[in-house]
C-alpha positions, 0 to 999 in steps of 0.5 A, spaced: 604 436 489 611 435 485 610 427 486 604 427 483 607 431 477 612 426 477 608 420 477 603 422 472 609 424 467 612 417 468 605 413 467 605 417 461 610 414 458 608 407 460 602 403 457 596 405 460 599 412 463 595 415 457 588 414 459 590 415 466 593 422 464 586 423 460 582 421 466 586 426 471 585 432 466 578 430 466 578 430 473 581 437 473 577 440 468 570 437 472 573 440 479 575 447 475 567 447 472 565 445 479 568 451 482 566 456 477 559 454 478 559 455 485 562 462 484 557 463 479 552 461 484 554 465 490 555 471 485 547 470 483 545 469 491 549 475 493 546 479 487 539 477 489 540 478 496 542 486 495 536 486 490 531 484 495 534 489 501 534 494 496 526 492 494 525 492 502 528 499 503 524 502 497 517 498 500 519 501 507 520 508 505 514 508 501 510 505 507 513 511 511 511 516 506 504 513 506 503 513 513 506 521 514 500 523 508 495 519 511 497 522 518 497 529 515 490 528 512 487 526 518 490 532 522 487 537 517 480 533 517 480 534 525 482 541 525 477 543 520 471 539 523 473 542 530 473 549 527 466 547 524 463 544 530 465 550 534 462 555 529 456 551 529 456 551 537 457 559 537 451 560 532 447 555 536 448 559 542 447 566 539 441 564 535 437 559 539 431 560 536 433 560 529 437 553 530 431 550 533 427 552 527 433 549 522 432 542 527 425 542 526 425 543 518 431 538 518 427 533 522 420 534 518 424 533 511 428 527 513 421 524 516 418 526 509 424 522 505 424 516 510 416 516 509 417 516 501 422 511 501 417 506 504 412 506 499 414 503 492 415 508 486 415 515 486 408 517 489 406 524 490 409 524 497 416 523 494 415 528 489 413 534 494 418 531 499 425 532 495 424 539 494 421 541 501 428 537 503 432 541 498 429 548 500 430 547 508 437 544 506 439 551 503 435 555 508 439 552 514 446 553 509 444 560 509 443 561 516 450 557 518 454 561 513 
């Protein structure tokens, strides 16, 4: 390193030495700028990697929260459905005649609805079927309460 400095100082004093020193200064400046650019690029890459990692952790956390919420809702729905099924089965065992009439009425109501939807527009049967089905549904709900 010492030799390079002595050599450059000797050239400055000679003809053509000044342009050599200028070229060396430009080379040093270029190398310094290249190092700065490399450091800045590495810094930006590190920041981007950290941001991506934080985003990934956020997505993972949101996924886990959503999965837990769906699982809880499924468990509650299953429990409610099982309770309702058990109540209906108990009612059916205790009141088989009423349950048979309810099923018969529901079958007639569904049959009327299906028959009325086959034709076009609102015919007489559709005007009659809807109130019958509504009445039967209300009766069935009263028995199940």
